[in-house]
C-alpha positions in Angstrom: -17.4 -40.4 66.6 -17.6 -42.1 63.1 -20.9 -44.3 63.8 -19.9 -47.1 61.8 -16.7 -47.3 64.1 -19.6 -48.0 67.2 -21.1 -50.4 65.1 -18.2 -52.8 64.3 -17.2 -52.8 68.0 -20.7 -53.4 69.4 -20.4 -56.3 66.8 -17.8 -57.7 68.2 -18.5 -57.2 71.8 -21.7 -59.3 71.4 -19.6 -61.9 68.9 -17.0 -62.0 72.3 -20.0 -62.0 75.1 -17.6 -63.4 77.4 -15.0 -60.7 77.3 -17.4 -58.5 77.6 -19.1 -59.5 80.2 -15.5 -59.3 82.4 -14.3 -56.9 81.3 -18.3 -54.8 81.9 -18.8 -56.6 85.1 -15.3 -55.8 86.2 -15.8 -52.2 85.7 -19.2 -51.9 86.8 -17.7 -53.1 90.7 -15.5 -51.0 90.2 -17.4 -48.1 89.5 -20.1 -48.3 91.8 -17.8 -49.6 95.0 -16.5 -46.2 93.8 -19.3 -44.1 93.8 -21.1 -45.9 96.8 -18.0 -45.5 98.9 -17.2 -42.0 98.0 -21.2 -40.7 97.9 -20.7 -41.7 101.9 -17.4 -39.7 102.5 -18.8 -37.1 100.9 -21.4 -37.1 103.3 -18.9 -37.4 106.1 -16.8 -34.3 104.9 -20.0 -32.5 104.7 -20.7 -32.0 108.3 -21.7 -28.4 109.2 -20.5 -26.6 106.3 -23.1 -23.9 105.0 -22.7 -20.9 104.1 -19.7 -18.6 106.3 -19.2 -22.0 108.5 -15.5 -21.4 107.3 -15.4 -18.7 109.8 -16.9 -20.8 112.2 -15.0 -22.1 115.2 -16.1 -24.1 118.6 -13.8 -23.2 122.2 -12.7 -26.3 124.0 -10.9 -27.1 127.3 -6.9 -27.9 127.4 -6.0 -29.2 130.6 -2.8 -29.2 132.0 -0.8 -32.5 132.1 2.8 -32.4 133.7 4.0 -29.2 131.7 2.2 -30.3 128.5 -1.4 -28.6 127.8 -3.8 -31.3 125.8 -7.4 -30.9 124.8 -10.3 -31.7 127.2 -13.6 -30.7 126.9 -15.6 -30.3 125.0 -17.7 -27.5 126.8 -16.5 -24.7 128.6 -17.8 -21.9 131.0 -20.8 -19.9 130.8 -18.4 -16.5 131.1 -16.3 -18.6 128.1 -17.9 -16.9 124.9 -19.2 -13.1 126.0 -15.5 -12.6 127.0 -13.5 -13.7 124.3 -16.0 -11.5 122.3 -15.2 -8.9 124.0 -11.7 -9.1 124.4 -10.8 -10.1 120.9 -12.1 -7.8 118.3 -11.6 -10.4 115.4 -14.6 -12.2 117.1 -17.4 -11.0 115.4 -20.2 -12.9 117.8 -20.5 -16.0 119.6 -22.9 -18.3 120.7 -23.7 -20.6 123.7 -25.7 -23.6 123.8 -26.6 -25.6 126.7 -27.5 -29.3 125.7 -30.6 -31.2 126.6 -31.1 -34.9 125.9 -34.8 -36.8 127.3 -37.0 -34.1 127.1 -40.5 -34.5 127.4 -42.8 -31.8 125.0 -46.9 -31.9 126.3 -49.6 -30.5 124.2 -52.8 -31.1 125.5 -53.1 -34.9 125.2 -50.0 -35.2 122.6 -47.0 -36.5 124.4 -43.4 -36.7 123.0 -40.4 -38.5 124.8 -36.7 -37.6 124.4 -36.2 -34.8 122.6 -33.3 -33.4 122.2 -32.3 -29.4 122.2 -30.5 -26.9 123.7 -30.8 -23.6 125.2 -29.5 -20.6 122.8 -28.4 -17.2 122.7 -30.5 -15.0 120.5 -27.3 -15.0 118.4 -27.6 -18.5 117.3 -29.3 -17.1 114.1 -25.7 -15.2 113.4 -23.4 -18.1 113.2 -26.3 -20.9 112.1 -27.9 -19.2 108.9 -30.9 -22.3 109.5 -34.0 -20.9 108.0 -37.3 -20.2 110.2 -40.5 -21.0 109.0 -42.5 -19.1 111.1 -41.7 -15.9 113.2 -39.1 -13.4 113.3 -35.0 -14.6 113.7 -34.2 -11.9 115.7 -36.3 -11.8 118.8 -37.4 -15.3 118.8 -35.0 -16.2 121.5 -34.4 -13.1 123.1 -37.8 -13.3 125.8 -37.1 -15.8 128.5 -39.1 -19.4 128.4 -38.9 -18.4 123.9 -38.8 -22.0 122.4 -38.1 -23.1 118.5 -39.2 -25.6 117.0 -38.3 -27.6 114.7 -41.1 -28.2 111.1 -41.6 -31.9 112.2 -41.4 -31.6 115.3 -43.9 -28.3 115.6 -46.6 -30.9 113.0 -46.6 -34.0 115.5 -47.4 -31.5 118.3 -50.0 -29.2 116.7 -50.6 -31.1 113.9 -51.8 -28.2 110.9 -52.4 -25.2 113.6 -50.3 -22.2 113.5 -48.2 -22.7 116.9 -47.0 -19.3 117.0 -48.0 -18.0 120.6 -48.7 -21.2 122.0 -48.1 -23.2 125.3 -46.3 -26.5 125.0 -45.3 -27.5 128.3 -41.5 -28.2 128.4 -40.8 -31.4 130.8 -36.5 -32.0 132.4 -37.0 -32.4 135.4 -40.2 -30.4 135.8 -42.9 -28.8 134.0 -41.6 -25.4 132.8 -44.7 -23.5 130.6 -42.7 -22.9 127.1 -44.0 -20.4 124.3 -43.5 -20.7 120.8 -41.7 -18.4 119.0 -40.5 -19.4 115.7 -40.6 -23.3 113.6 -37.4 -23.4 111.4 -36.9 -26.3 109.2 -35.6 -29.5 109.5 -31.9 -29.6 110.6 -30.1 -31.8 108.8 -29.0 -34.5 110.1 -25.4 -33.9 108.6 -24.7 -32.1 112.1 -22.6 -32.7 114.9 -24.7 -30.7 117.1 -28.3 -31.9 116.3 -31.2 -29.8 117.7 -35.3 -30.3 118.2 -35.8 -27.1 120.0 -34.0 -24.4 121.1 -35.2 -22.2 124.6 -34.7 -19.1 125.1 -30.9 -19.2 127.2 -32.5 -16.2 129.5 -34.6 -18.9 130.6 -31.5 -20.6 132.2 -31.8 -18.3 135.2 -35.1 -18.6 136.6 -34.8 -22.1 135.5 -35.2 -24.2 139.1 -33.2 -26.8 137.3 -30.4 -25.1 136.7 -29.8 -23.8 140.2 -26.3 -23.5 141.1 -25.5 -21.8 137.5 -27.6 -18.5 138.0 -24.9 -16.4 137.2 -22.2 -16.0 134.9 -18.6 -17.8 136.6 -15.4 -19.7 135.8 -17.7 -22.8 138.1 -19.6 -24.8 135.2 -17.8 -25.8 132.4 -21.2 -27.2 130.5 -21.8 -25.7 127.9 -20.9 -25.8 124.4 -19.7 -22.3 122.5 -19.3 -21.1 118.9 -17.2 -17.9 117.6 -17.9 -16.4 114.3 -14.7 -14.9 113.7 -14.1 -12.2 110.9 -13.3 -12.6 107.1 -9.0 -13.0 106.7 -8.6 -13.2 110.5 -5.1 -14.5 111.5 -6.6 -18.0 113.1 -3.2 -19.1 114.2 -2.9 -15.6 115.9 -6.4 -16.1 117.9 -5.9 -19.3 118.5 -2.8 -18.2 120.2 -4.1 -15.0 121.8 -6.4 -17.1 123.5 -5.1 -19.8 124.8 -2.8 -17.3 126.3 -5.1 -14.9 128.3 -6.4 -16.4 131.6 -9.3 -15.2 131.3 -10.5 -17.8 134.5 -7.7 -17.2 136.1 -6.9 -21.0 136.3 -2.9 -22.0 135.8 -3.4 -25.7 134.7 -6.2 -25.2 132.3 -7.2 -22.8 129.4 -9.4 -22.0 126.8 -8.6 -23.0 122.7 -10.4 -23.6 119.6 -11.3 -25.5 116.6 -12.8 -24.9 113.3 -16.8 -25.8 113.0 -15.6 -27.8 110.3 -13.3 -30.3 111.9 -15.3 -31.5 114.6 -17.0 -34.5 113.2 -14.1 -36.2 111.8 -11.4 -35.0 113.9 -12.6 -34.5 117.5 -14.0 -36.9 120.5 -13.5 -35.2 123.0 -15.1 -35.5 126.6 -18.7 -34.3 126.9 -18.9 -34.2 123.3 -22.7 -33.6 122.3 -22.5 -37.0 120.3 -20.4 -39.8 118.8 -18.8 -38.2 116.5 -17.1 -39.3 112.6 -13.1 -40.9 112.7 -11.4 -39.3 109.8 -9.3 -43.1 110.0 -12.2 -44.7 108.9 -13.1 -42.2 106.3 -9.6 -42.2 104.9 -9.4 -46.0 105.4 -12.9 -46.0 103.1 -11.2 -43.5 100.6 -8.4 -45.7 100.0 -10.5 -49.2 99.5 -12.5 -47.2 97.6 -9.7 -45.8 95.3 -8.4 -49.5 95.0 -11.1 -51.1 94.0 -11.8 -48.5 90.9 -7.7 -48.7 90.3 -7.9 -52.9 90.3 -11.1 -52.1 87.6 -8.8 -50.6 85.3 -5.7 -52.5 85.3 -7.8 -55.9 85.0 -10.0 -54.2 81.8 -6.1 -53.5 80.9 -4.8 -56.9 81.2 -7.7 -57.9 79.6 -7.4 -56.1 77.2 -4.0 -56.8 76.1 -5.0 -60.6 76.7 -7.4 -60.2 73.5 -5.7 -58.0 71.5 -3.3 -61.0 70.2 -6.5 -62.9 68.8 -6.9 -59.7 67.1 -3.4 -59.6 65.5 -4.7 -61.1 62.1 -7.9 -58.3 62.2 -5.2 -55.7 62.3 -3.1 -57.1 60.0 -5.6 -57.5 57.2 -7.7 -53.9 58.1 -4.0 -52.8 57.6 -3.3 -54.2 54.2 -6.9 -52.8 53.3 -5.2 -49.7 54.0 -6.7 -48.4 57.3 -4.5 -46.0 59.5 -3.1 -46.3 62.3 -5.5 -43.2 63.9 -8.5 -45.0 62.7 -7.7 -48.3 64.4 -6.9 -46.6 67.2 -10.3 -44.8 66.9 -12.2 -48.1 66.4 -10.9 -50.0 69.2 -11.2 -46.6 71.3 -15.1 -46.9 70.3 -14.9 -50.5 72.1 -13.3 -49.1 75.3 -16.1 -46.3 75.3 -18.8 -48.6 74.5 -17.7 -51.0 77.1 -16.8 -48.2 79.8 -19.8 -46.4 78.9 -22.3 -49.6 79.4 -20.5 -50.2 82.8 -20.6 -46.6 84.0 -24.7 -46.7 83.0 -25.1 -49.9 84.6 -22.9 -48.9 87.6 -24.8 -45.6 88.3 -27.7 -47.9 88.0 -26.8 -50.6 90.7 -25.9 -47.3 93.2 -29.2 -45.7 92.7 -31.2 -48.7 93.2 -28.7 -50.2 96.7 -29.1 -47.1 98.0 -32.3 -47.1 100.0 -30.1 -49.9 101.6 -26.9 -48.6 102.0 -28.5 -45.7 103.9 -30.6 -47.7 106.1 -27.5 -49.9 107.0 -25.3 -46.8 107.5 -27.6 -44.5 108.8 -27.5 -41.7 106.4 -29.0 -39.7 104.8 -27.1 -39.8 100.6 -28.8 -39.2 97.6 -27.7 -39.4 93.9 -29.5 -36.0 93.2 -27.6 -33.2 91.0 -26.8 -31.8 93.9 -25.0 -34.5 95.6 -23.8 -35.4 92.1 -21.7 -31.8 91.7 -20.4 -32.1 94.5 -18.7 -35.4 93.5 -17.4 -33.9 90.3 -13.5 -33.9 91.3 -14.4 -37.6 91.7 -16.3 -38.6 87.9 -13.3 -36.6 86.7 -11.0 -38.6 87.9 -13.0 -41.7 86.6 -13.0 -40.7 83.4 -9.9 -39.8 83.2 -8.5 -43.1 84.2 -10.7 -44.5 81.9 -9.3 -43.0 79.1 -6.1 -43.8 80.2 -6.4 -47.1 80.4 -8.2 -47.1 77.1 -5.9 -45.6 75.3 -3.1 -48.1 76.2 -4.5 -50.8 74.5 -5.3 -49.4 71.6 -1.9 -48.4 70.6 -0.8 -51.0 71.4 -3.5 -53.6 69.5 -2.9 -50.8 66.5 1.2 -50.9 66.4 1.6 -54.6 64.9 3.2 -55.1 62.3 0.7 -56.5 59.5 3.8 -58.6 57.8 4.1 -60.5 61.6 0.3 -61.1 61.8 -0.3 -62.7 58.6 2.1 -64.9 58.8 1.0 -65.5 62.3 4.1 -64.5 64.6 3.6 -62.2 66.2 4.7 -61.8 69.7 4.4 -59.6 73.3 7.8 -57.3 73.6 9.3 -58.2 76.6 8.9 -55.0 78.2 5.1 -55.4 77.5 4.9 -58.7 79.0 6.9 -57.4 81.9 4.1 -54.4 82.1 1.8 -57.1 82.4 3.3 -58.8 85.1 4.0 -55.4 87.4 0.7 -54.5 86.9 -0.5 -58.4 88.5 1.7 -57.7 91.0 0.4 -54.0 91.9 -3.4 -55.9 92.1 -2.6 -58.4 94.7 -0.3 -56.1 96.9 -3.6 -54.0 97.1 -5.6 -57.2 97.5 -3.3 -58.5 100.1 -2.9 -55.5 101.9 -6.4 -55.3 101.9 -7.5 -59.1 103.0 -5.2 -58.5 105.8 -7.3 -55.0 106.8 -10.3 -57.7 107.1 -8.8 -60.0 109.0 -7.0 -57.4 111.6 -10.5 -55.0 112.1 -12.0 -58.0 112.3 -10.3 -59.5 114.8 -10.4 -55.8 116.8 -14.2 -55.9 116.5 -14.1 -59.4 117.9 -11.8 -58.1 121.0 -14.3 -55.7 121.5 -17.4 -57.9 122.1 -15.0 -60.7 124.0 -13.1 -58.5 126.0 -14.6 -58.5 129.9 -15.3 -55.3 131.1 -15.1 -55.4 134.4 -19.3 -55.3 135.2 -22.1 -58.0 134.2 -24.3 -56.1 131.9 -26.2 -59.3 130.8 -29.9 -59.4 131.7 -29.4 -55.6 133.3 -32.2 -53.2 132.0 -32.4 -49.8 132.9 -35.9 -48.2 133.2 -36.3 -44.6 132.7 -39.5 -41.8 131.8 -40.7 -38.5 132.9 -43.7 -38.3 135.3 -45.5 -35.9 134.2 -47.5 -35.3 137.2 -45.0 -33.4 139.4 -44.3 -34.6 143.1 -42.2 -32.9 145.2 -38.5 -34.4 145.0 -38.9 -35.8 147.9 -42.7 -37.9 147.2 -40.7 -39.2 144.2 -38.1 -40.2 145.8 -40.1 -42.1 148.4 -42.5 -43.5 144.8 -38.8 -44.5 143.5 -37.9 -46.6 146.3 -41.9 -47.9 146.7 -41.2 -49.3 143.2 -37.8 -50.7 143.7 -39.9 -53.0 146.6 -42.4 -54.1 144.4 -40.0 -54.9 141.0 -37.5 -56.6 143.4 -40.9 -58.8 144.6 -41.2 -59.8 141.0 -40.0 -63.7 140.3 -37.7 -63.3 137.7 -35.7 -59.6 139.2 -32.6 -61.0 141.1 -31.5 -57.0 142.2 -32.4 -53.6 141.2 -30.9 -50.0 142.3 -30.9 -46.2 141.1 -28.2 -44.7 139.4 -27.4 -41.5 137.9 -25.0 -43.5 135.1 -23.8 -47.1 134.0 -21.6 -48.2 132.5 -21.6 -47.3 128.7 -23.6 -44.3 129.5 -20.5 -42.1 128.3 -20.5 -38.5 130.0 -24.3 -38.3 130.7 -25.3 -37.8 133.5 -21.6 -38.1 134.9 -20.3 -35.0 136.8 -16.2 -34.1 136.5 -14.1 -32.1 138.5 -10.4 -31.6 138.7 -8.7 -30.4 142.0 -8.5 -32.6 145.4 -7.1 -32.7 148.7 -5.2 -36.9 148.6 -4.9 -38.3 151.6 -1.1 -37.5 152.4 -2.5 -33.4 152.4 -1.1 -32.7 149.0 -2.7 -31.0 146.6 -3.8 -31.9 142.9 -5.3 -30.2 140.2 -4.3 -32.2 136.8 -6.1 -34.8 136.2 -9.4 -34.8 135.8 -12.3 -37.2 138.1 -14.8 -38.7 137.4 -18.2 -39.0 139.9 -21.8 -40.1 140.2 -24.2 -41.4 142.3 -25.9 -45.0 143.2 -28.0 -46.2 145.8 -25.9 -49.5 147.8 -27.7 -52.4 145.9 -26.0 -50.9 142.6 -22.9 -53.3 142.5 -25.1 -56.0 143.6 -27.2 -54.8 140.1 -23.4 -54.7 137.6 -21.5 -57.3 139.0 -18.9 -55.1 140.4 -16.0 -57.0 142.9 -14.1 -55.9 144.9 -10.8 -55.3 145.7 -10.9 -53.9 149.6 -13.6 -53.0 151.5 -17.0 -52.6 150.9 -20.4 -50.9 149.6 -21.5 -48.1 151.5 -23.6 -48.6 154.4 -27.3 -49.4 154.1 -28.7 -46.4 155.2 -26.7 -43.9 153.2 -29.3 -43.5 150.6 -29.7 -39.4 150.4 -26.0 -38.4 151.9 -22.6 -39.6 154.5 -19.4 -39.1 152.9 -18.4 -42.5 152.5 -17.4 -42.9 149.4 -16.6 -46.4 146.6 -13.3 -45.7 144.2 -12.0 -47.7 141.8 -8.3 -49.3 141.5 -7.5 -46.2 138.9 -8.1 -44.2 141.5 -6.5 -45.8 144.5 -3.9 -46.2 142.2 -4.0 -41.7 141.7 -3.6 -40.7 145.2 -0.8 -42.6 145.8 -2.0 -46.7 147.0 0.2 -49.4 145.9 -2.4 -51.3 147.4 -6.3 -51.3 147.5 -6.6 -52.0 151.0 -4.4 -49.3 152.3 -6.7 -47.3 150.4 -9.4 -48.1 153.1 -10.4 -45.2 156.0 -8.7 -42.5 153.7 -9.9 -39.3 153.3 -10.5 -36.9 150.5 -11.5 -33.8 150.0 -13.0 -32.0 146.8 -15.5 -29.9 146.2 -15.1 -28.2 149.9 -16.3 -31.9 151.1 -14.5 -35.0 152.9 -15.2 -37.8 151.8 -14.4 -41.8 153.3 -13.3 -44.1 150.8 -14.7 -47.7 152.2 -14.7 -49.5 149.6 -11.8 -50.2 146.2 -14.2 -51.6 143.0 -11.9 -53.6 140.1 -11.2 -50.7 137.6 -14.2 -51.4 135.2 -14.6 -49.6 131.6 -16.9 -46.4 131.6 -16.6 -46.0 127.8 -15.5 -48.2 126.1 -12.3 -49.9 125.0 -12.0 -46.6 123.1 -11.2 -44.9 126.2 -8.7 -45.4 129.2 -10.4 -45.9 132.2 -10.4 -43.0 134.4 -10.3 -42.2 137.9 -13.5 -43.1 139.8 -15.4 -42.5 142.6 -18.6 -43.2 143.6 -20.8 -41.9 146.5 -24.3 -42.7 148.0 -27.7 -40.5 146.4 -30.8 -41.0 145.4 -30.4 -39.6 141.9 -33.3 -41.6 139.9 -31.5 -41.4 136.1 -32.1 -45.0 135.9 -33.7 -47.8 137.7 -31.4 -50.4 137.3 -33.3 -53.7 137.5 -31.3 -57.1 136.9 -33.3 -59.6 135.3 -32.7 -63.7 135.8 -32.0 -66.3 132.8 -36.2 -67.4 132.7 -36.7 -63.9 132.0 -34.1 -64.0 129.5 -35.8 -66.4 127.9 -37.2 -65.1 123.5 -40.3 -66.8 124.9 -41.1 -64.8 128.3 -39.0 -61.6 127.5 -42.0 -59.4 126.3 -44.1 -61.1 128.7 -41.0 -59.5 131.6 -41.3 -56.1 130.2 -45.0 -55.9 130.1 -44.6 -56.8 133.8 -42.2 -54.3 134.4 -44.3 -51.7 132.8 -46.8 -52.0 134.4 -45.3 -51.9 138.0 -43.9 -48.6 136.6 -47.2 -47.3 135.6 -49.3 -48.3 138.8 -46.2 -45.8 140.5 -46.5 -43.4 138.3 -50.1 -42.9 135.8 -49.3 -40.0 134.1 -46.1 -40.7 132.7 -43.7 -41.7 129.6 -41.8 -45.4 130.2 -38.6 -46.1 128.6 -35.9 -48.6 129.1 -32.4 -50.1 127.6 -30.6 -52.9 127.4 -27.3 -52.3 129.2 -25.3 -55.0 126.9 -26.4 -54.3 123.7 -26.5 -50.0 124.8 -22.7 -51.1 125.4 -22.0 -52.3 122.6 -24.3 -50.0 120.4 -20.5 -47.9 120.8 -18.7 -50.4 118.7 -21.5 -50.4 115.8 -19.8 -48.3 113.1 -16.4 -50.0 113.9 -18.5 -53.3 113.1 -20.2 -51.4 109.9 -16.9 -50.8 108.9 -15.3 -54.2 109.4 -18.0 -55.2 107.9 -18.0 -52.3 105.0 -14.1 -53.3 104.2 -14.7 -57.1 104.2 -16.9 -56.5 101.7 -14.9 -54.4 98.8 -12.3 -56.5 100.3 -14.3 -59.9 98.5 -14.7 -57.3 95.2 -11.2 -56.3 94.9 -10.0 -59.8 95.4 -12.2 -60.6 92.8 -11.5 -58.5 90.5 -7.6 -59.3 91.4 -8.4 -63.0 89.9 -10.2 -61.9 86.8 -7.1 -59.7 85.7 -4.8 -62.9 86.4 -7.4 -64.7 84.4 -6.5 -62.6 81.7 -2.8 -62.2 81.8 -2.8 -66.1 82.4 -5.1 -66.1 79.3 -2.4 -63.7 77.1 0.7 -66.1 78.6 -0.6 -69.3 77.4 -1.8 -68.0 73.8 1.8 -66.8 73.8 4.0 -70.2 74.8 1.1 -72.5 73.3 4.5 -73.2 70.3 6.3 -74.0 73.2 3.8 -76.1 74.9 3.5 -77.9 72.7 7.1 -78.4 72.0 8.2 -79.3 75.1 5.2 -82.0 74.8 6.9 -83.5 72.0 10.2 -83.6 73.8 8.5 -85.8 76.5 7.1 -82.9 79.1 4.5 -84.1 81.0 1.9 -82.5 82.4 3.3 -81.8 85.9 5.7 -80.1 84.1 3.2 -78.3 81.5 2.0 -77.0 85.1 4.6 -76.6 86.7 6.6 -73.5 84.2 3.2 -71.9 83.4 2.8 -71.8 87.5 6.1 -70.8 88.9 6.6 -67.3 86.9 2.5 -66.3 88.7 3.6 -67.1 91.9 6.8 -65.9 92.0 5.1 -62.5 91.2 2.1 -63.3 93.4 5.1 -63.3 96.0 6.5 -61.0 96.0 3.3 -58.4 95.9 3.3 -60.2 99.3 6.1 -59.5 100.7 5.6 -55.8 99.8 2.4 -56.0 101.2 2.9 -57.4 105.1 5.0 -54.0 105.8 2.3 -51.5 104.4 -0.1 -53.5 106.0 1.5 -53.5 108.9 2.1 -49.4 108.9 -1.3 -49.2 107.7 -3.7 -51.3 110.9 -1.7 -49.9 113.4 -2.6 -45.9 112.7 -6.0 -47.7 112.6 -5.5 -49.6 116.4 -4.1 -46.4 117.5 -7.6 -45.2 117.7 -8.1 -48.1 121.0 -7.0 -47.6 124.3 -7.3 -51.5 123.7 -6.5 -53.2 121.2 -6.1 -56.9 119.5 -2.8 -57.7 118.6 -1.5 -58.3 114.5 -1.1 -61.9 114.7 1.7 -64.1 112.6 -1.7 -66.0 111.9 -3.0 -63.0 109.5 -0.5 -63.1 107.5 0.2 -66.9 107.0 -3.2 -67.1 106.4 -3.3 -64.7 104.0 -0.4 -65.9 102.0 -2.4 -69.4 101.6 -5.2 -67.9 100.7 -3.7 -65.6 98.5 -1.9 -68.8 97.2 -5.0 -71.0 96.7 -6.6 -68.7 94.8 -4.3 -68.2 92.3 -3.0 -71.2 91.7 -7.0 -72.2 90.9 -7.0 -69.4 88.7 -3.9 -70.6 87.1 -4.7 -73.5 87.0 -7.7 -73.8 85.8 -6.4 -72.4 81.9 -2.8 -74.1 82.7 -4.7 -77.7 82.4 -6.7 -77.4 79.5 -3.3 -76.0 78.0 -1.0 -78.6 78.9 -3.4 -80.8 78.4 -4.1 -79.7 74.3 -2.9 -82.0 71.1 1.0 -80.4 70.0 -0.3 -81.5 66.3 -2.6 -78.6 66.6 -0.4 -75.9 68.1 2.3 -76.7 65.8 0.6 -76.7 62.2 0.5 -73.4 61.9 4.0 -73.2 62.0 
C-alpha cells in the first residue's frame, strides 16, 4: 500500500480526533468483547478433547418411564464395560472408574485432605493418553494397592524426592497403604473427570470400604465406564445394538452411550463426576459476542457515511485535480485500515490485561497464547472479513460523489442510502433491545433462585467434616461422635446438632438411590428412581424441615429400626392424596419392610434446576457430616470467627488426630447457581457495551441526517417554525425506527429467554413490566442521544445555513 495514503490517513485522523476516538473506541470494544467471549466459549467447547478423543464414548443408563426410555444415571455397573467390550467387536477397549472425593493422603508429617481421584483399570492410559513422568503406564495400575499421583500432588507429598516405590497412607473411611507406581502430568482443568490420583482397580476387591461391591455384578451401578471405538465404526448402529442388548436382564433399564466430547456441555445426569457446563449458556454468550462485534461494524459504517458529507468538497477537489476513483478508494481504505488496525491492537492488549481478572472471576484457565489464538483462527478470519466489508462500503460511497455537485455544495445522500442506514440502526437497536430484555429476565431468574423458599432453613447451619487419622473402630467412632455432639450442644451459641449422610444442596454425594419398591397396596413399581439417606432424629430440627403428618423416628432409633420419614412427593408416588393417609403404612425395598411414621414437606435437595424427587429418610449413624445449627449471636460477623474456633477446638478435643473442615449450608446451596449468576452479570455487562455502541451509531446517523437537512431546517425556521416543531421533525423518524425495532424484538426475546428458562425446573415468569421498562429505557436513551444534536440544529441561526445556497 502506498505510504502516502497512510500518511494522509494519519493526518486526517489526527485532525478529526473526536470522530477517530469514537470509531476506535467502538471497534475496540466490539473486537475485545468478541475475542474475550470466544476465548471462554472455545475453552468450554474444548473439554475432553485430545488425540483420539473423537473415538471415546461414555456408557450411561437409560430408565423406562411409561413406554419411553429417558437418560438416567451417568454411572453403570462394574460388569457393564467388560460385557460390552466382549460382545461388540467395534469396541477396542474399556475402562472403569470409581470416582472418590474427600480422600486424605499422608506421607510422614505431610497431611493433604480433600483430594479427588479414581480407581481405574490398567487400560486407563489406552483411552486417556495422559503422559507419565515416572513409571510405566503399562504396569502402573496392574497390581492391587498401586497409586499414581499427579506431578503437583507428588511434589506436595514428597518434595523433590523420587516417590516411586514409596508408600502413601490413603484415608477414605479407613487407612490403606498404597505404593506409588507412577507420576503423571497434571490433568488439565478442561475435563469433566478431574483426578489428582489413580488407584489400581483391582484394589477394590479387597478394600474393606467396598464391602458388598467386591464381585462383578449387575447390582451396584457406581462406576463411570468409557469405551474406545474403532475408527470408521457406525456409531448409530453400535448405540442401537448396545441399547437392545439385555445384558443385565432388566426390562426397565438399558445401557446407552454418548460422545466423550459432548459430556461437559450436553450431559446433566444424576451422579455426574461434577456439575457440567451448559450448551445454552455457551450459545447465548456466542450470540452476544457476535452481536457486539456486528454492532461495532454497523456503528463504524454509520459514522463513516455520516462523515462523508463533510468530506464531499475534498473528494471533489481531488477528482478535479485528476485523482482516479480507485486511488480515492485506496486512500479512504487506508484510513479504515489504520482505524481498524489500531482498534485490533488496543483490543488484544485490553484482552491480555483483563484476562487474569476474567479467569479469576469465571474460574477458568484462558490464555492469550499462540496455541489458543491458533484455535481461534476461524473467528479472526471472520473479524478480518467483516472489517474488510464494513470498510469497503464507506470507501465506495465517498469516492462515488460527483465533483460538479460537491463543489457547489449540492451533495445529497440518496434516499436508498438513507433507508439503508436507518435499516442498519434499526438492526442495531433490535439486537440491543433483545439483549436488554434478556438481561432483565436473567436477573429476575437469579433473584427468583436466591429468594425462593426451598423447604428447609439453611441459614446458620454448618456442616463439620474431617478425616480421623488414628482409625478407631466404627463402634468407638460412633460413640466419639455422640460425645462430640453432646459437647457441641453444650455451647451457648449452638441451637441443635445432628449427624447425617447428606443434606440439602449436597447433590448426589452420599445419596443412594434405588428402583423397585412394593407399595402399601401390594403392587410392585420399578420405573421410578427413589432417593434415601440416613440421619439422626434431630436432623429435622437442625434443618428446620416441617412435617405434614406424623413425626420423626423414635428418639432411640440411631442405628437401626424400620421407621422412615418420607417427603410429600414419595407419598404421592405411593398413591396417597393426603399425607396422613400414608402414616403407619409399609413399603418394601432392598429386601426389607419399612414403616412410614412421618411425612415431611417437600424440600429442594438438588436445587431449583431439578424437579423434587421422591425421597425417604431412615435412622442411622452415618457420620459423613456433623450438622450444627448456630444461633444469631454466633452469626454476627464480629463473633463468627470465634464461634468457628470453638467448634474446631471441640472437634480436636475428641479427635486430636484428624483433619478439620466446614461448609455453611446456605452458601453451599447458593453455590450451585454461581455459573448462572456469572452468566447474568456477563450478559448485563456486554449488553451495556452493546447499548453504548448502538448509541454511538445513532449519534452518527443523527449527525448525518441533520447535515443533510440543515437547509430545510433553516427554511422552516424562517417561515416561523419553533424549536419544538423542529425537534419533533428530526426526532419522529428515529422514534419510528426504534419503535419498529422494539416490535420485532419482543417475539425474538420471548422465544430466546423461554428457551433459556427451560434449563430450570422452577422458574420465574417473563413479566409484562420487563418489556415496558425496556421500551421506556430505549426511548429515553434514544431521545437523549438524538436531542443532544437536534437542539443544536434547531437553535442554529438560519442565516448561516442558508448563506451557502
